[in-house]
C-alpha positions, 0 to 999 in steps of 0.5 A, spaced: 113 326 169 108 331 168 103 331 163 104 335 157 098 338 153 099 338 146 094 340 140 093 336 134 097 341 130 102 341 135 102 333 134 102 333 126 108 338 127 112 333 131 110 327 126 111 331 120 118 333 122 120 326 124 118 324 117 122 329 114 128 327 119 128 334 121 126 335 129 123 341 132 130 343 135 134 342 128 136 335 130 136 329 125 132 322 128 139 319 131 142 326 134 143 327 141 141 334 145 147 337 148 150 334 154 154 337 160 158 332 164 163 334 170 166 328 175 169 329 182 164 334 184 162 331 191 168 331 196 165 326 201 164 321 196 169 316 193 166 318 186 161 323 183 158 325 177 153 330 174 150 330 168 145 335 164 142 332 158 138 338 155 133 340 162 134 333 165 139 333 171 142 327 174 147 327 180 150 321 182 155 319 188 159 313 189 160 310 196 166 305 197 165 300 204 167 294 206 162 288 207 161 281 207 160 278 200 154 275 198 154 267 200 152 265 193 158 269 190 163 269 195 169 271 190 166 277 188 164 284 191 157 288 190 154 293 186 148 296 189 143 302 186 139 307 189 135 312 185 131 318 188 127 323 184 127 330 187 120 333 189 123 339 185 124 335 179 116 335 177 110 336 181 108 329 180 114 327 184 111 330 191 110 326 196 111 319 194 110 320 186 116 319 184 117 312 187 115 308 181 119 311 176 125 310 181 124 303 182 123 302 174 130 305 173 133 302 179 131 295 176 133 296 170 140 298 172 141 292 176 139 288 170 143 291 165 149 290 170 148 283 172 152 281 165 159 278 167 161 282 161 160 289 164 164 290 170 169 285 173 166 284 180 172 279 182 176 286 182 172 288 188 174 282 192 179 282 198 178 275 202 174 270 198 168 269 202 170 274 208 171 281 205 169 285 199 168 292 197 161 294 196 159 300 191 153 304 193 151 308 187 146 313 189 142 317 184 138 323 185 134 326 179 134 333 180 130 335 174 126 332 168 127 334 161 126 327 157 130 321 156 131 320 163 134 313 162 140 315 157 142 321 162 142 316 168 146 311 165 151 316 162 152 319 169 152 312 173 158 310 168 162 317 169 161 316 176 164 309 177 169 311 172 171 317 177 171 312 183 177 312 187 178 305 191 183 305 197 189 300 197 188 295 202 193 290 204 192 283 208 196 282 214 196 275 218 197 277 226 197 272 232 192 266 231 193 266 223 187 271 223 187 276 217 187 283 218 186 288 213 191 294 213 188 300 209 194 305 206 195 311 209 196 315 203 190 318 200 192 318 193 194 310 193 188 308 190 185 304 184 180 305 179 175 300 176 175 298 169 169 301 166 170 301 159 165 295 158 159 299 162 153 299 159 150 306 156 142 306 154 139 308 148 132 310 148 128 309 141 121 312 141 117 310 135 113 316 132 109 314 125 113 309 121 120 312 124 123 312 130 128 316 134 133 317 140 133 322 145 126 324 145 124 330 148 118 330 153 113 333 147 116 327 142 114 322 148 107 324 148 107 323 141 109 316 141 105 310 144 111 305 144 118 305 144 124 301 147 130 302 152 136 298 150 142 297 154 149 297 150 156 295 153 162 298 151 163 292 146 157 293 143 153 287 146 146 288 148 145 287 156 138 289 157 132 291 153 125 294 156 119 295 152 116 302 154 109 305 152 102 302 151 103 301 143 105 295 140 111 294 135 112 290 129 117 284 129 121 287 123 121 294 127 123 291 133 129 288 130 131 294 126 131 298 133 135 293 136 140 294 131 140 301 131 140 301 138 146 297 139 150 302 133 148 308 137 150 305 144 157 303 141 158 310 139 155 314 145 160 309 150 166 311 145 165 318 146 163 318 153 170 314 155 174 319 150 171 325 154 172 322 161 179 321 159 180 328 157 177 331 163 181 326 167 188 329 164 186 336 166 189 340 171 185 341 177 186 348 176 182 348 169 176 344 172 170 348 173 164 346 176 158 348 180 160 345 187 168 347 186 
């Protein structure tokens, strides 16, 4: 992200606000900024979502394709992530400037989803060792406004929730060779169980306190923090240390506990809102691509 220059007086103002549990925008240390979410807005994708967290803007599209399973996991499907940082998001992303950040987010997504408690990839298997569904999750960062990890994970979970997987039948033909038959009905689809997919909570330490959903200015005032991936059943699936500063073991334990609690609340609230949007009539849905 583009470097933000702050004077010593501005940094002191932010520090004092965090100390008094009253941040510059009126939030407490554990409050999120307003989130705007819409799903199903890319017509040529199997599932999609766009999420805005303040000035952070993330667009996610999911494509479902048939492929061969991995040799080491013949009875499971696959989930593959690709992250791209738009050159318009910040001047630093021009050329190949956003590759490092994109690779970091992509690796953390893979680590977070690697736990068997998050998603049942066996649901994507069609013929053991021969055919399976592969979900290609493409993430485009349109704008950077701080806290990209949290926004990206919520957008990915929302897009996977909205993903429609076509119904398929296995028929045997001459020679006992199996043949796959896709349903002719475009509405004959199924959805994944996304209840336990992880959301992420970023906690940044400023002074003797830590906070969630940091703004770019607050990120500049912090020397260390952690990114915690929390599944729907409150299990921590991955942790990443960010920043060059150090963390005391007691602070780390407290931050992990807070991250787990906040992550569980974020997961629960997100699932409630996704269910509400699913139950809306199409005529009531609005979006920038509808």
